[in-house]
NUNUZA-123917 format. One line per 10 residues: their letters; for each residue z, y, x of N, C-alpha, C. Coordinates in steps of 0.1 Angstrom, whole numbers. Layout:
residues N
A	Z:Y:X:Z:Y:X:Z:Y:X ~ ...
end
This chain:
residues 487
MTQEEQIARF	192:82:-55:202:92:-52:215:86:-48 ~ 222:92:-39:235:87:-35:245:90:-46 ~ 257:84:-45:268:87:-55:271:102:-55 ~ 272:108:-43:275:122:-42:264:131:-48 ~ 252:127:-46:241:135:-52:241:133:-67 ~ 245:122:-72:245:120:-87:256:128:-93 ~ 268:129:-86:279:137:-92:275:152:-91 ~ 268:156:-81:263:169:-80:254:173:-91 ~ 245:163:-95:236:165:-106:243:167:-119 ~ 254:159:-121:262:160:-133:268:175:-134
KEGFPTLDIV	273:180:-123:279:193:-122:269:204:-124 ~ 257:202:-118:247:213:-118:237:212:-130 ~ 236:200:-135:226:198:-146:212:198:-140 ~ 202:199:-150:188:199:-146:183:213:-150 ~ 172:217:-143:166:230:-147:162:231:-161 ~ 163:243:-167:158:245:-181:143:245:-181 ~ 137:238:-190:123:237:-191:117:250:-197 ~ 106:254:-192:99:266:-197:89:261:-208 ~ 94:260:-220:87:255:-232:79:267:-238 ~ 66:265:-238:57:276:-243:57:275:-258
AAATPERGIT	55:263:-264:54:262:-279:54:247:-282 ~ 57:244:-295:55:231:-300:40:227:-301 ~ 37:215:-297:23:211:-300:21:208:-315 ~ 11:214:-320:8:212:-334:-7:209:-336 ~ -11:206:-348:-26:204:-351:-34:216:-347 ~ -28:228:-348:-36:240:-344:-38:241:-329 ~ -29:236:-322:-30:236:-307:-22:225:-301 ~ -29:214:-297:-22:204:-289:-22:190:-295 ~ -24:189:-309:-25:176:-315:-38:174:-322 ~ -45:164:-319:-59:162:-325:-57:154:-338
RLDADGIKEA	-64:159:-348:-65:152:-360:-80:147:-362 ~ -81:134:-363:-95:128:-363:-99:126:-378 ~ -111:130:-382:-116:127:-395:-122:112:-394 ~ -128:108:-405:-133:95:-406:-144:92:-395 ~ -153:102:-393:-163:100:-383:-156:99:-369 ~ -146:107:-366:-139:106:-353:-132:93:-351 ~ -126:88:-362:-119:75:-361:-129:64:-358 ~ -141:64:-365:-151:54:-363:-156:55:-348 ~ -158:67:-344:-163:69:-330:-154:63:-320 ~ -141:66:-322:-131:61:-312:-130:46:-312
VDYCQSAQVA	-130:40:-324:-129:25:-326:-141:19:-319 ~ -153:24:-322:-165:18:-316:-164:19:-301 ~ -159:30:-295:-158:32:-281:-148:22:-275 ~ -137:20:-282:-127:10:-278:-133:-3:-276 ~ -142:-7:-285:-148:-20:-285:-159:-22:-275 ~ -165:-11:-271:-177:-12:-262:-175:-8:-248 ~ -164:0:-245:-162:5:-232:-158:-6:-222 ~ -162:-4:-209:-159:-13:-199:-145:-10:-194 ~ -136:-20:-193:-123:-19:-189:-119:-30:-180 ~ -111:-26:-169:-107:-37:-160:-94:-43:-164
GRAKFVPASG	-94:-49:-176:-83:-56:-181:-74:-47:-190 ~ -68:-53:-201:-60:-47:-210:-46:-54:-211 ~ -35:-47:-213:-22:-53:-214:-13:-45:-223 ~ -4:-52:-229:6:-46:-238:19:-46:-231 ~ 25:-34:-229:38:-33:-222:49:-29:-232 ~ 59:-38:-233:69:-37:-243:83:-35:-237 ~ 88:-23:-238:102:-21:-234:111:-29:-243 ~ 119:-38:-238:127:-47:-246:141:-50:-240 ~ 145:-41:-231:158:-44:-224:170:-42:-233 ~ 181:-48:-229:193:-46:-235:196:-53:-248
AASRMFKDVF	209:-54:-251:213:-61:-263:212:-51:-275 ~ 213:-57:-287:210:-49:-300:223:-43:-305 ~ 232:-39:-296:245:-35:-300:244:-22:-309 ~ 235:-13:-306:234:-1:-315:228:-4:-329 ~ 220:-15:-329:215:-19:-342:226:-24:-352 ~ 237:-28:-346:248:-34:-354:261:-25:-352 ~ 260:-13:-348:272:-4:-346:281:-3:-358 ~ 275:-1:-369:283:1:-382:288:-13:-387 ~ 281:-23:-383:286:-37:-387:298:-40:-379 ~ 297:-38:-366:309:-40:-357:321:-32:-362
AHKPETIGTL	319:-20:-367:330:-11:-371:334:-15:-385 ~ 328:-25:-392:331:-29:-405:330:-16:-415 ~ 320:-8:-413:318:3:-422:315:-2:-436 ~ 324:2:-445:323:-5:-459:309:-4:-465 ~ 303:8:-465:290:9:-471:279:0:-465 ~ 280:-1:-451:270:-9:-444:272:-24:-447 ~ 284:-29:-445:286:-43:-446:286:-48:-461 ~ 289:-38:-470:287:-41:-484:273:-44:-487 ~ 264:-34:-483:250:-36:-485:244:-48:-479 ~ 249:-51:-466:245:-63:-459:248:-76:-467
ADNLEKFAFY	260:-76:-472:265:-88:-479:257:-90:-493 ~ 255:-79:-500:248:-79:-513:234:-83:-511 ~ 228:-81:-500:214:-84:-498:211:-94:-487 ~ 222:-102:-484:221:-111:-473:209:-121:-473 ~ 207:-126:-485:197:-136:-486:182:-131:-486 ~ 181:-117:-485:168:-111:-483:164:-110:-468 ~ 174:-112:-459:171:-110:-445:165:-123:-439 ~ 156:-122:-429:150:-133:-423:160:-142:-416 ~ 171:-136:-411:181:-144:-404:191:-151:-413 ~ 189:-150:-426:199:-157:-435:197:-172:-434
DKAIFGTAPH	208:-179:-432:208:-194:-432:219:-199:-441 ~ 215:-206:-451:225:-211:-461:236:-219:-454 ~ 232:-227:-444:242:-236:-437:252:-228:-429 ~ 248:-215:-425:258:-207:-417:265:-197:-426 ~ 259:-191:-436:265:-181:-444:270:-185:-457 ~ 265:-197:-462:269:-202:-475:261:-195:-486 ~ 266:-195:-498:258:-190:-509:266:-178:-515 ~ 259:-170:-523:265:-158:-529:276:-162:-539 ~ 286:-153:-541:287:-140:-535:292:-141:-520 ~ 288:-131:-512:291:-131:-498:302:-121:-495
DPVKTADTLL	312:-124:-489:323:-115:-485:318:-106:-474 ~ 319:-93:-475:313:-83:-465:319:-85:-451 ~ 332:-86:-450:338:-88:-436:334:-101:-430 ~ 335:-112:-438:331:-125:-432:316:-125:-429 ~ 308:-119:-437:293:-118:-434:291:-111:-421 ~ 298:-100:-419:296:-92:-407:300:-100:-394 ~ 312:-107:-395:317:-114:-384:308:-126:-381 ~ 303:-132:-391:294:-144:-389:281:-140:-383 ~ 276:-129:-387:263:-124:-382:265:-120:-367 ~ 276:-114:-363:277:-109:-349:283:-119:-340
GTPGLGYGTK	292:-128:-344:300:-136:-335:296:-150:-334 ~ 304:-157:-326:302:-172:-325:316:-178:-328 ~ 317:-188:-337:306:-194:-344:299:-184:-353 ~ 286:-186:-355:278:-177:-363:265:-175:-356 ~ 258:-164:-359:245:-162:-352:246:-155:-338 ~ 257:-149:-336:259:-142:-323:250:-131:-320 ~ 245:-124:-331:235:-113:-329:241:-101:-322 ~ 254:-100:-322:260:-89:-315:258:-88:-301 ~ 254:-99:-294:252:-99:-280:238:-102:-276 ~ 229:-104:-286:215:-108:-283:206:-96:-283
PKGVLKFHSY	195:-97:-276:185:-86:-276:177:-86:-289 ~ 172:-74:-292:164:-73:-305:152:-82:-305 ~ 146:-84:-293:133:-92:-293:135:-106:-298 ~ 146:-112:-298:148:-126:-302:154:-127:-316 ~ 157:-116:-323:163:-116:-336:152:-118:-346 ~ 156:-126:-357:146:-128:-368:145:-116:-376 ~ 133:-110:-376:130:-98:-384:124:-100:-397 ~ 114:-109:-398:105:-110:-410:104:-124:-415 ~ 104:-126:-428:102:-138:-435:88:-140:-440 ~ 82:-152:-438:69:-155:-444:71:-168:-451
PDEKRTALAE	62:-172:-460:63:-185:-467:66:-197:-458 ~ 59:-197:-446:60:-209:-438:67:-206:-425 ~ 73:-195:-422:79:-192:-410:88:-179:-410 ~ 97:-178:-401:104:-166:-399:102:-161:-385 ~ 98:-148:-384:93:-143:-371:104:-133:-364 ~ 105:-135:-351:113:-126:-343:104:-113:-340 ~ 110:-103:-335:103:-91:-331:93:-95:-320 ~ 97:-104:-311:88:-109:-300:76:-115:-306 ~ 77:-124:-316:66:-131:-323:57:-121:-329 ~ 62:-110:-335:53:-100:-341:45:-93:-331
HLVEGAEYMR	50:-91:-319:42:-84:-308:31:-94:-304 ~ 33:-107:-304:23:-116:-301:11:-115:-311 ~ 15:-114:-324:5:-113:-334:-3:-100:-333 ~ 4:-89:-331:-2:-77:-329:-12:-77:-317 ~ -7:-83:-306:-15:-84:-294:-29:-91:-296 ~ -28:-101:-304:-40:-109:-307:-50:-101:-316 ~ -45:-91:-323:-53:-83:-332:-60:-72:-324 ~ -54:-65:-314:-60:-54:-308:-60:-53:-293 ~ -54:-63:-286:-53:-62:-272:-61:-74:-265 ~ -70:-80:-273:-77:-92:-268:-87:-88:-257
NDDGSVNLIF	-87:-94:-245:-97:-92:-235:-110:-100:-238 ~ -120:-97:-231:-133:-103:-233:-132:-119:-232 ~ -123:-124:-224:-122:-138:-222:-113:-145:-232 ~ -108:-137:-242:-99:-142:-252:-84:-142:-248 ~ -81:-137:-236:-67:-136:-232:-61:-124:-238 ~ -48:-125:-239:-39:-114:-244:-28:-113:-234 ~ -27:-102:-227:-16:-100:-217:-5:-92:-223 ~ 7:-97:-222:19:-90:-227:30:-90:-216 ~ 36:-79:-214:46:-77:-204:59:-72:-212 ~ 69:-79:-211:82:-75:-218:92:-72:-207
TISPEHRTLF	98:-60:-208:109:-56:-199:122:-61:-205 ~ 129:-69:-198:141:-75:-204:152:-75:-194 ~ 164:-78:-198:176:-80:-189:176:-94:-184 ~ 179:-96:-171:179:-110:-166:187:-120:-174 ~ 199:-115:-179:208:-125:-186:202:-129:-200 ~ 191:-123:-204:185:-126:-217:172:-134:-215 ~ 168:-137:-203:155:-144:-201:154:-157:-208 ~ 165:-165:-208:164:-178:-214:162:-177:-229 ~ 168:-167:-235:166:-165:-250:152:-161:-253 ~ 146:-152:-244:132:-148:-246:123:-160:-244
EQALAEVKDT	125:-168:-234:117:-180:-231:117:-190:-243 ~ 129:-191:-249:130:-200:-260:123:-195:-272 ~ 124:-182:-275:117:-176:-286:102:-177:-284 ~ 97:-175:-272:83:-176:-269:78:-190:-271 ~ 86:-200:-266:82:-214:-267:80:-219:-281 ~ 88:-213:-290:87:-217:-304:74:-213:-311 ~ 67:-203:-306:55:-198:-313:42:-198:-305 ~ 43:-198:-292:31:-195:-283:20:-205:-286 ~ 22:-218:-286:11:-227:-288:5:-226:-302 ~ 14:-224:-312:9:-223:-326:1:-211:-328
YEQRYHVHYN	5:-199:-322:-3:-187:-323:-16:-187:-316 ~ -16:-194:-304:-28:-195:-297:-39:-202:-305 ~ -35:-213:-312:-44:-220:-320:-48:-212:-332 ~ -38:-206:-338:-41:-198:-351:-50:-186:-349 ~ -47:-179:-338:-55:-166:-336:-66:-168:-325 ~ -68:-180:-320:-79:-183:-310:-78:-173:-298 ~ -66:-173:-292:-64:-165:-280:-56:-173:-270 ~ -55:-168:-258:-47:-174:-248:-37:-163:-243 ~ -24:-165:-245:-14:-155:-241:-10:-157:-226 ~ -10:-145:-219:-4:-145:-206:8:-136:-207
ISFTYQDKAT	20:-142:-207:32:-135:-210:40:-134:-197 ~ 45:-122:-194:54:-120:-182:66:-113:-186 ~ 77:-116:-179:90:-108:-182:93:-101:-169 ~ 97:-89:-170:100:-81:-158:114:-74:-161 ~ 121:-72:-150:135:-66:-151:135:-52:-146 ~ 144:-44:-153:146:-31:-148:154:-32:-135 ~ 150:-26:-124:156:-27:-111:170:-22:-111 ~ 180:-30:-108:194:-26:-107:196:-14:-98 ~ 187:-13:-88:189:-2:-78:187:11:-85 ~ 181:12:-97:179:25:-103:191:28:-112
DTIAVTPDNK	201:19:-113:213:23:-121:220:35:-116 ~ 226:43:-124:234:55:-120:248:53:-125 ~ 257:61:-118:271:61:-121:273:69:-134 ~ 284:66:-141:289:73:-152:301:82:-147 ~ 302:93:-154:314:102:-151:321:105:-164 ~ 333:110:-162:342:115:-173:336:128:-178 ~ 341:133:-189:336:147:-194:339:158:-184 ~ 348:156:-174:351:166:-164:344:162:-151 ~ 334:154:-151:326:150:-140:333:143:-128 ~ 343:135:-132:349:126:-122:343:112:-125
PFLKEDGTIL	342:104:-114:337:90:-116:344:83:-127 ~ 337:77:-136:343:69:-147:347:55:-142 ~ 360:53:-142:365:40:-137:368:30:-148 ~ 364:18:-146:366:7:-155:381:2:-153 ~ 385:-8:-161:399:-13:-161:403:-18:-147 ~ 393:-24:-140:396:-29:-126:395:-19:-115 ~ 393:-6:-119:393:5:-109:379:7:-103 ~ 369:-1:-106:356:2:-101:348:12:-109 ~ 339:18:-103:331:29:-110:321:22:-119 ~ 320:27:-131:310:21:-141:296:26:-137
KRPAGHGALI	287:17:-136:273:20:-134:265:15:-147 ~ 255:23:-150:247:21:-162:232:21:-159 ~ 224:14:-166:210:15:-165:206:30:-168 ~ 197:35:-160:194:50:-160:183:53:-170 ~ 183:46:-182:174:49:-192:160:43:-190 ~ 151:44:-199:138:38:-198:130:44:-187 ~ 134:55:-182:126:61:-171:125:52:-159 ~ 135:43:-157:134:34:-146:122:24:-147 ~ 117:23:-159:106:13:-161:93:18:-155 ~ 92:30:-150:80:35:-144:77:26:-131
YNLNKVDEEL	88:21:-125:86:12:-114:79:-1:-119 ~ 83:-6:-130:77:-18:-136:62:-16:-140 ~ 60:-4:-147:46:-1:-151:37:1:-139 ~ 43:5:-128:35:8:-116:30:-5:-110 ~ 36:-17:-114:31:-30:-108:21:-37:-117 ~ 18:-30:-128:8:-37:-137:-6:-35:-132 ~ -14:-46:-132:-27:-46:-126:-38:-42:-136 ~ -36:-44:-148:-46:-40:-158:-48:-25:-159 ~ -60:-21:-162:-64:-7:-163:-59:0:-175 ~ -60:-6:-187:-57:0:-199:-44:-7:-205
VSIKNIDNVC	-34:1:-207:-20:-4:-210:-16:3:-223 ~ -12:-5:-233:-6:0:-245:10:-2:-244 ~ 17:9:-247:31:9:-247:37:11:-261 ~ 46:2:-265:52:2:-278:66:-5:-277 ~ 76:1:-283:89:-5:-282:90:-18:-290 ~ 100:-26:-286:102:-39:-291:105:-39:-306 ~ 112:-29:-311:116:-29:-325:106:-23:-334 ~ 95:-17:-329:85:-11:-338:74:-21:-342 ~ 78:-29:-352:68:-39:-357:69:-39:-372 ~ 59:-44:-378:58:-45:-393:54:-59:-397
VERMLPTTAL	55:-62:-410:50:-75:-414:35:-75:-414 ~ 29:-87:-414:15:-88:-411:6:-81:-422 ~ 10:-80:-434:2:-73:-444:-1:-59:-440 ~ 7:-52:-432:5:-39:-428:-2:-37:-414 ~ -5:-49:-408:-11:-49:-395:-24:-42:-394 ~ -33:-43:-404:-46:-36:-403:-45:-21:-400 ~ -36:-14:-406:-34:0:-403:-29:2:-389 ~ -19:-5:-385:-14:-4:-371:-25:-7:-361 ~ -32:-18:-363:-43:-22:-353:-54:-11:-353 ~ -58:-6:-364:-68:4:-365:-65:16:-356
YKKVLMGKAL	-52:22:-358:-49:34:-350:-46:31:-336 ~ -42:18:-333:-41:15:-318:-54:15:-312 ~ -65:10:-319:-78:11:-314:-83:25:-313 ~ -79:33:-322:-82:48:-321:-77:54:-309 ~ -64:51:-306:-58:57:-294:-65:51:-281 ~ -68:38:-281:-74:33:-269:-88:38:-268 ~ -96:40:-279:-109:45:-278:-109:60:-273 ~ -100:68:-278:-99:82:-274:-95:82:-259 ~ -86:74:-255:-82:74:-240:-94:70:-232 ~ -102:60:-236:-114:56:-228:-125:67:-228
MLRDRVFGLI	-126:74:-239:-136:85:-240:-132:96:-230 ~ -119:99:-230:-114:110:-221:-115:105:-206 ~ -112:92:-204:-113:87:-191:-127:88:-185 ~ -137:84:-193:-151:85:-188:-156:99:-187 ~ -151:108:-195:-155:122:-193:-149:128:-180 ~ -136:124:-177:-129:128:-165:-137:123:-153 ~ -140:110:-153:-147:104:-142:-161:110:-140 ~ -168:114:-151:-181:120:-149:-179:134:-143 ~ -169:142:-147:-167:155:-141:-164:154:-126 ~ -155:144:-123:-151:142:-109:-164:139:-100
AEFDQLTAAR	-172:130:-105:-184:125:-98:-193:137:-96 ~ -195:145:-106:-204:157:-105:-198:167:-95 ~ -185:169:-96:-179:179:-87:-181:174:-72 ~ -178:161:-70:-178:156:-56:-193:156:-51 ~ -202:153:-59:-216:153:-55:-220:167:-51 ~ -216:176:-59:-220:190:-56:-214:196:-44 ~ -200:195:-43:-193:201:-33:-193:194:-20 ~ -192:180:-20:-192:173:-8:-205:174:0 ~ -216:175:-7:-229:176:0:-230:189:7 ~ -225:200:0:-226:213:6:-216:214:18
VAGNPVGIDL	-204:209:17:-194:210:28:-199:202:40 ~ -206:191:38:-210:183:49:-224:187:54 ~ -229:198:49:-242:202:54:-254:195:47 ~ -251:189:35:-261:182:27:-267:171:35 ~ -259:161:41:-264:151:49:-272:140:42 ~ -270:139:29:-278:129:22:-290:134:15 ~ -293:147:18:-306:152:13:-306:155:-2 ~ -295:158:-8:-294:161:-22:-302:174:-25 ~ -310:175:-35:-317:187:-38:-307:198:-43 ~ -305:208:-35:-296:218:-39:-303:231:-38
PGYIPSDDPY	-309:236:-49:-317:248:-48:-309:260:-43 ~ -315:268:-34:-309:280:-28:-298:277:-18 ~ -297:264:-13:-287:261:-4:-288:268:9 ~ -277:274:14:-277:281:27:-265:275:34 ~ -266:269:46:-255:262:53:-242:271:54 ~ -244:284:55:-232:292:57:-225:296:44 ~ -231:292:33:-225:296:20:-212:289:19 ~ -202:296:11:-190:290:7:-194:280:-4 ~ -192:267:-1:-197:257:-11:-190:258:-25 ~ -178:264:-25:-171:265:-38:-174:278:-45
ATEECQSLCN	-181:288:-39:-184:301:-45:-198:301:-51 ~ -205:290:-50:-219:290:-55:-219:291:-70 ~ -230:295:-75:-231:296:-90:-229:283:-96 ~ -235:272:-90:-234:259:-96:-220:254:-96 ~ -213:256:-85:-199:251:-85:-190:259:-95 ~ -191:272:-95:-183:279:-104:-186:277:-119 ~ -199:274:-122:-203:270:-135:-196:256:-139 ~ -196:247:-130:-189:234:-132:-174:236:-134 ~ -169:245:-125:-154:248:-127:-151:253:-140 ~ -160:262:-146:-158:267:-159:-158:256:-169
EIEEFLSREF	-167:247:-168:-168:235:-177:-155:227:-176 ~ -150:224:-164:-138:216:-162:-126:223:-168 ~ -126:236:-166:-114:244:-171:-114:244:-186 ~ -126:245:-192:-126:245:-207:-123:231:-213 ~ -127:221:-206:-124:207:-210:-109:204:-209 ~ -102:209:-198:-88:207:-196:-80:214:-206 ~ -85:226:-210:-78:234:-220:-79:228:-234 ~ -91:224:-237:-94:219:-251:-87:205:-253 ~ -87:196:-243:-83:183:-246:-68:181:-242 ~ -63:188:-232:-50:186:-226:-40:198:-227
CIELPEFKSC	-45:209:-232:-37:222:-232:-33:226:-218 ~ -42:223:-209:-39:228:-195:-45:241:-192 ~ -37:251:-190:-41:264:-186:-36:267:-172 ~ -44:272:-163:-41:274:-149:-39:289:-146 ~ -30:292:-136:-28:306:-132:-41:311:-125 ~ -40:324:-122:-51:330:-114:-50:325:-99 ~ -62:324:-93:-63:319:-80:-69:330:-71 ~ -66:329:-58:-70:339:-48:-84:337:-43 ~ -90:325:-45:-103:322:-40:-110:312:-48 ~ -123:311:-47:-131:301:-55:-127:287:-50
KERALALRAK	-125:286:-37:-121:273:-32:-108:268:-38 ~ -98:277:-38:-85:273:-43:-86:269:-58 ~ -94:276:-65:-95:273:-80:-102:260:-81 ~ -113:258:-74:-121:245:-75:-113:233:-72 ~ -105:234:-61:-97:222:-56:-86:220:-66 ~ -80:230:-72:-69:229:-81:-74:222:-94 ~ -86:225:-98:-92:219:-110:-95:204:-107 ~ -101:202:-95:-104:188:-91:-91:179:-91 ~ -80:185:-86:-67:178:-86:-62:175:-100 ~ -64:185:-109:-59:183:-123:-66:171:-129
LDRPLRVCGM	-78:169:-126:-86:158:-132:-82:144:-126 ~ -78:144:-114:-76:131:-107:-62:126:-108 ~ -58:122:-120:-44:118:-123:-45:106:-134 ~ -34:99:-135:-33:89:-146:-35:97:-159 ~ -39:89:-169:-42:95:-182:-35:88:-193 ~ -31:95:-203:-24:88:-215:-28:95:-228 ~ -30:88:-238:-31:93:-252:-20:88:-260 ~ -12:97:-266:0:94:-273:-2:96:-288 ~ 2:87:-296:2:89:-311:14:97:-315 ~ 11:107:-324:22:115:-329:22:114:-344
VRNEGEPGGG	34:114:-350:36:112:-364:42:125:-370 ~ 38:129:-382:43:141:-388:58:139:-390 ~ 66:150:-389:80:149:-391:83:146:-405 ~ 91:135:-407:96:132:-420:111:128:-420 ~ 118:134:-410:132:131:-409:136:120:-400 ~ 126:113:-394:128:102:-385:133:107:-371 ~ 141:99:-364:145:104:-351:134:102:-340 ~ 135:109:-329:125:108:-319:123:121:-312 ~ 117:120:-299:114:132:-292:102:139:-298 ~ 99:150:-293:88:158:-299:77:162:-289
PFIVRAADGS	65:166:-293:54:170:-285:55:185:-283 ~ 54:189:-270:55:204:-267:45:207:-256 ~ 42:220:-255:34:226:-244:44:232:-235 ~ 44:228:-222:54:232:-212:47:239:-200 ~ 53:249:-194:48:255:-182:55:250:-170 ~ 48:245:-160:54:239:-148:56:250:-138 ~ 62:246:-127:66:255:-116:54:262:-110 ~ 42:255:-110:30:261:-104:23:270:-113 ~ 29:273:-125:23:282:-135:14:276:-145 ~ 10:263:-143:1:257:-152:9:251:-164
TSLQILESVQ	1:250:-175:7:244:-187:2:230:-189 ~ 9:222:-197:5:209:-200:12:204:-213 ~ 8:193:-218:14:186:-229:25:177:-224 ~ 37:177:-230:48:169:-226:55:164:-239 ~ 61:152:-237:70:147:-247:84:149:-243 ~ 92:157:-251:105:161:-248:115:154:-257 ~ 127:151:-252:138:147:-260:146:159:-264 ~ 154:157:-275:161:169:-281:171:175:-271 ~ 177:167:-262:186:172:-252:179:181:-242 ~ 166:180:-241:159:188:-231:155:202:-237
IADPQMMATA	158:204:-250:153:216:-256:166:225:-259 ~ 167:235:-252:179:243:-253:179:252:-266 ~ 167:256:-270:166:265:-282:164:257:-294 ~ 173:256:-303:171:248:-315:160:253:-324 ~ 157:266:-323:146:272:-331:133:266:-326 ~ 132:264:-313:120:258:-308:118:244:-313 ~ 128:236:-314:128:222:-320:123:223:-334 ~ 128:233:-341:125:235:-356:110:237:-358 ~ 103:242:-348:89:245:-350:80:233:-348 ~ 86:222:-343:78:210:-341:74:204:-354
THFNPVDLVC	61:201:-356:56:195:-368:55:180:-367 ~ 56:175:-355:54:160:-353:65:155:-343 ~ 67:142:-343:77:136:-334:70:124:-327 ~ 76:119:-317:71:109:-308:75:95:-313 ~ 66:86:-318:70:73:-322:70:62:-310 ~ 67:67:-298:65:58:-287:53:48:-290 ~ 41:54:-290:29:47:-293:18:53:-283 ~ 18:47:-271:10:53:-260:-1:43:-256 ~ -12:49:-251:-22:41:-244:-24:48:-230 ~ -24:41:-220:-25:46:-206:-37:40:-198
CLRDHEGRKF	-43:49:-191:-54:45:-182:-48:47:-167 ~ -47:36:-160:-40:36:-148:-48:35:-135 ~ -61:36:-136:-70:36:-124:-78:49:-123 ~ -82:52:-110:-89:64:-108:-104:61:-109 ~ -112:71:-106:-127:71:-108:-133:61:-98 ~ -126:56:-88:-132:46:-79:-126:32:-82 ~ -119:31:-93:-113:18:-97:-100:14:-90 ~ -94:23:-83:-82:21:-76:-70:24:-85 ~ -59:16:-83:-47:19:-91:-40:32:-86 ~ -36:40:-95:-28:52:-92:-14:47:-88
NLLQHVDPET	-8:54:-78:6:52:-75:14:61:-85 ~ 19:55:-96:25:63:-107:38:70:-102 ~ 44:65:-91:56:71:-87:54:85:-81 ~ 41:88:-77:37:101:-72:36:111:-83 ~ 36:107:-95:34:116:-107:46:118:-115 ~ 58:115:-110:71:117:-117:77:131:-113 ~ 82:138:-123:89:150:-120:104:147:-120 ~ 111:147:-108:125:143:-107:134:153:-114 ~ 129:165:-116:137:176:-122:137:175:-137 ~ 132:165:-143:131:164:-158:140:153:-163
GFISSKSYQG	150:148:-155:160:139:-161:169:147:-170 ~ 179:140:-176:188:147:-185:201:139:-185 ~ 212:146:-190:225:140:-191:228:138:-205 ~ 233:126:-209:236:123:-223:250:119:-224 ~ 255:119:-236:269:116:-240:269:101:-245 ~ 277:93:-239:278:79:-243:293:75:-244 ~ 296:63:-246:310:58:-247:310:44:-241 ~ 322:41:-236:325:27:-230:339:23:-235 ~ 339:13:-244:351:7:-250:359:19:-256 ~ 352:27:-263:358:38:-271:361:50:-262
RELKALELPG	359:50:-250:361:62:-241:348:70:-239 ~ 349:83:-240:337:91:-238:333:92:-223 ~ 320:93:-221:315:94:-208:302:102:-208 ~ 298:106:-196:285:113:-194:276:103:-186 ~ 264:102:-190:254:93:-184:243:101:-178 ~ 238:96:-167:227:103:-160:214:95:-163 ~ 205:101:-170:192:95:-173:181:99:-164 ~ 174:90:-158:162:93:-150:152:99:-159 ~ 142:106:-154:131:112:-162:125:100:-171 ~ 125:102:-184:121:91:-193:107:86:-190
LWNGAMSDWL	105:74:-194:92:67:-191:81:76:-197 ~ 82:80:-210:72:88:-216:75:103:-216 ~ 86:106:-208:89:120:-207:86:124:-192 ~ 96:128:-184:93:132:-171:87:123:-161 ~ 88:110:-164:82:100:-155:67:100:-156 ~ 61:106:-167:47:108:-169:44:123:-170 ~ 52:131:-164:51:146:-164:37:150:-158 ~ 33:144:-147:21:149:-140:9:140:-144 ~ 8:136:-156:-3:129:-161:-12:138:-170 ~ -25:134:-171:-33:140:-181:-28:134:-195
TAFVEVPIET	-24:143:-204:-18:139:-216:-25:145:-228 ~ -29:137:-238:-34:141:-250:-26:135:-262 ~ -25:143:-273:-18:138:-285:-28:137:-296 ~ -26:126:-304:-35:123:-315:-26:119:-327 ~ -28:125:-338:-20:122:-350:-23:108:-355 ~ -12:101:-358:-13:88:-364:-4:88:-377 ~ -7:79:-387:0:79:-399:14:73:-397 ~ 23:77:-406:37:73:-406:38:57:-408 ~ 27:52:-414:27:37:-416:27:29:-404 ~ 23:36:-392:23:28:-379:36:28:-372
FNPVKVVLDL	46:35:-378:59:36:-372:70:30:-381 ~ 75:18:-376:84:10:-385:95:5:-376 ~ 103:13:-370:114:9:-361:125:3:-368 ~ 132:-6:-362:145:-12:-367:156:-7:-358 ~ 161:5:-362:172:11:-354:186:5:-359 ~ 187:2:-372:199:-4:-377:195:-16:-385 ~ 204:-25:-387:201:-37:-394:195:-35:-408 ~ 200:-25:-415:196:-23:-429:181:-18:-430 ~ 176:-14:-418:161:-10:-418:153:-22:-422 ~ 158:-34:-419:150:-46:-422:148:-48:-438
LKSAHRQ	155:-40:-446:153:-41:-460:141:-32:-465 ~ 136:-24:-456:125:-15:-459:112:-23:-462 ~ 103:-17:-469:91:-24:-473:83:-28:-462 ~ 83:-21:-451:75:-25:-439:79:-38:-433 ~ 91:-42:-436:96:-55:-430:98:-66:-441 ~ 91:-64:-452:91:-74:-462:77:-77:-467 ~ 74:-90:-468:61:-94:-473:60:-91:-488
end
C-alpha cells in the first residue's frame, strides 16, 4: 500500500467481521479421547510427508518482556532482586551476592555494562537452568525439534524469523549448542534465519490520523505485525510445518507432554490432508471423465454424453459427502447455489487450499486471540483465529471457551505435490489498527492480516483442544519463575 492508502485505511478502518459464534467443543473444537490421540500419533509417525520443518517467529527485541523493569516498577524489580539467583541469567561475577538492590539489579540486567538484555531478542536470553548447562529459548527449540520434528534421514529443519541486526547474536547462541545437541540427540540440524521484509513496514500515525513524525522530522515506520511473515512462510519448501513462538518453551521435564500433543496436531493434519486429497481425486476422476467425453474409458454406468456431468446422481452424492466432511471438520457451510455445476465447483475449490490444524487451550485467564466461526463475503462460514481488537461485541468474546496459544501445524502442498502460493489465500480486509507508543508518545499502528489470523483466512482450518501444560510463554521476565521454567 502507498502512504496515502495507508492513511486512508487509518481513517476508514477495516470492515467489521460477521462473527457467527465462538468455536467451542460443541461446534468447532475437537476433543480427542485416548483412542483418538493414539490414532493421530500413529498417523503422524507413519504418513508420507515431503519434509518437515519448524517455523519460529522470533523477530524483535525483548523490550516488552522488561517493560516494568525499565520503568523500575517497585513490585516487579523487588521480586526480581529477591529471586535473582533463581534465574538462569544470574551471574555472580556480574550481579554480586545477596542481598541485591532492586534498582541496581534492574539496571545491570538491562544495560551495559551488565547483561544488556534490554536490547537483545528473546531467543538469545537464558531461560532455563540445568545441572550442567543454561539454555536460551533458541536452545530449547532445538531440543524440542529433535523430539518431534525429526525427518526420516535424522535431520531437523528449523527456521527462525529474526531482525537483521540480531543475526550475530543468534549465530553465537546457535554455535554454543549445535554440535553438542547433534551428538546428544543423534540428529543433524538444518538452521536458517529469515528476515521480515522491510518493504512490508507501514507508517504510524498520531491519534488524529496525521503521519507520526520522529525527532528528525521523518515519518515513523514500523514492522506491520507478524502477518508480514506469510511472505517468509511462502518460501518454505517442506510440506509439513509447525509454527510456535520463540518464547513458548518449557524445561525438558515437561517436554513429553508438549511433544505428544505436537504429534497429535501433526497426525490430525495429515489425516485431514489425505482425506482431502482422496476426495479431490475422486471428484476429478468422476467429473473430468464425463466432461471430456470419457476419453480414458472409465466405467461410468448410465453415462450419456449429453448429460450435465455435475448433475448426475454419482456427482451429487459425492458433493453431499464433501459438504458433510467440510461441515464436520472445518465448520464450512455454503450458501445455496443456482446449479449443480456451481455447487460442485465451489465444493471442489473449498477442498483445494492450504490446510492447518491449530491447538486451542481452555480459557484460564491467559492472553491470546480466540477461535471463532466467521461468515465471509461469499456467504460461507469457516473457522478463524481472531484478535480481541477484531471483535466489536465484548459479549461475543465472553462466549469463547478457548484461546489461541499459537500452536499450529500446516500442510503447504496440494494433491499433486505442488506448493501452494500462500499469498493467494490472504484476506487483505482482515488487518487491524492497534494502539502503540514511541518514546512515551501515543500512536496508531497498522497491522497486516496476522500470520495465523487473516493471512490464513482462506485456509482449511481445524481446531483441536490441547492442555494448558503445552502453553508456557514468557511474556514478562517474572514468568521465568513459574514451574514450567524450572527443573
